[in-house]
C-alpha positions as CSV (number, residue, x, y, z in Angstrom):
1,M,1.4,-22.3,3.9
2,K,3.8,-19.8,2.3
3,S,4.5,-16.9,4.6
4,P,6.2,-13.6,4.0
5,G,10.0,-14.0,4.3
6,V,10.0,-17.6,3.1
7,D,12.2,-18.2,0.1
8,I,11.2,-20.8,-2.5
9,D,13.8,-22.6,-4.5
10,Y,13.0,-24.8,-7.6
11,S,14.8,-28.0,-8.6
12,D,15.8,-28.3,-12.3
13,H,13.2,-31.1,-12.5
14,A,10.5,-28.9,-11.1
15,I,11.3,-26.1,-13.6
16,V,10.9,-28.6,-16.5
17,E,7.6,-29.9,-15.1
18,M,6.3,-26.4,-14.6
19,H,7.2,-25.5,-18.2
20,N,5.5,-28.7,-19.5
21,D,2.3,-28.0,-17.6
22,K,2.3,-24.2,-18.0
23,I,2.6,-23.6,-14.3
24,N,4.5,-20.4,-13.2
25,Q,6.0,-19.3,-9.9
26,I,2.9,-17.2,-9.1
27,D,0.7,-20.4,-9.5
28,I,3.1,-22.2,-7.1
29,E,2.9,-19.4,-4.5
30,T,-0.9,-19.3,-4.8
31,V,-1.2,-23.0,-4.3
32,L,1.2,-23.0,-1.3
33,S,-0.7,-20.1,0.3
34,R,-3.9,-22.2,0.4
35,A,-2.6,-25.8,0.1
36,S,-3.4,-28.8,2.1
37,V,-0.7,-31.3,3.1
38,T,-1.9,-34.6,1.6
39,D,1.1,-36.8,2.4
40,V,4.4,-36.8,4.3
41,Q,7.2,-39.1,3.3
42,P,9.7,-39.4,6.1
43,G,13.3,-38.6,5.2
44,K,15.7,-41.5,4.7
45,M,18.6,-41.7,7.1
46,F,18.1,-38.4,8.8
47,G,17.2,-36.6,5.6
48,P,14.4,-34.1,5.4
49,D,10.7,-35.2,5.1
50,R,9.1,-34.6,1.8
51,W,5.6,-33.1,1.8
52,R,3.0,-33.4,-0.9
53,V,0.8,-30.3,-0.9
54,S,-2.2,-29.9,-3.1
55,G,-4.6,-27.1,-4.0
56,N,-6.1,-24.9,-6.7
57,D,-4.4,-22.0,-8.5
58,N,-6.4,-18.9,-9.4
59,D,-7.6,-20.5,-12.6
60,G,-9.1,-23.5,-10.8
61,R,-6.3,-25.9,-11.8
62,Y,-5.5,-28.5,-9.2
63,I,-1.8,-28.5,-8.7
64,E,0.2,-31.1,-6.8
65,I,3.7,-30.1,-5.4
66,I,6.3,-32.1,-3.6
67,I,8.4,-29.9,-1.3
68,V,11.0,-30.1,1.3
69,A,10.5,-27.4,4.0
70,D,13.3,-26.1,6.1
71,E,11.6,-24.3,9.0
72,E,14.9,-23.0,10.5
73,E,16.1,-21.4,7.3
74,L,12.6,-20.3,6.2
75,M,13.1,-22.1,2.8
76,I,10.8,-24.3,0.7
77,D,12.5,-26.5,-2.0
78,V,10.1,-27.4,-4.7
79,I,11.1,-30.9,-5.9
80,T,8.5,-31.5,-8.5
81,V,5.1,-30.2,-9.5
82,W,2.2,-31.3,-11.8
83,H,-1.3,-30.3,-12.9
84,A,-3.7,-33.0,-11.8
85,K,-6.1,-32.5,-14.6
86,D,-8.7,-34.9,-13.3
87,R,-9.1,-32.9,-10.0
88,S,-9.3,-29.4,-11.5
89,I,-12.2,-27.1,-11.0
90,V,-13.8,-25.9,-14.2
91,K,-14.8,-22.3,-14.0
92,R,-18.0,-21.5,-15.8
93,S,-18.9,-18.1,-17.2
94,K,-22.1,-16.5,-16.1
């Protein structure tokens, strides 16, 4: 989903949630690069649509992200993010 040349901006709320769940910007970029769109909430009164995107980071944690994507400006605004612990992949050592 994330392409070169696309800027990512984080809301203050997203930054707080990232800190709380120990999610960093690299985790977000990883998830966005392999994410599935799991829901789209239409914008209210001509506002932008909000997309829920979900996927695993490199550690197998399942991360949910709410974004607003501006295709014309090549910008992704991260509204909020959380670690969905019940859907994470547990990596096992061999």
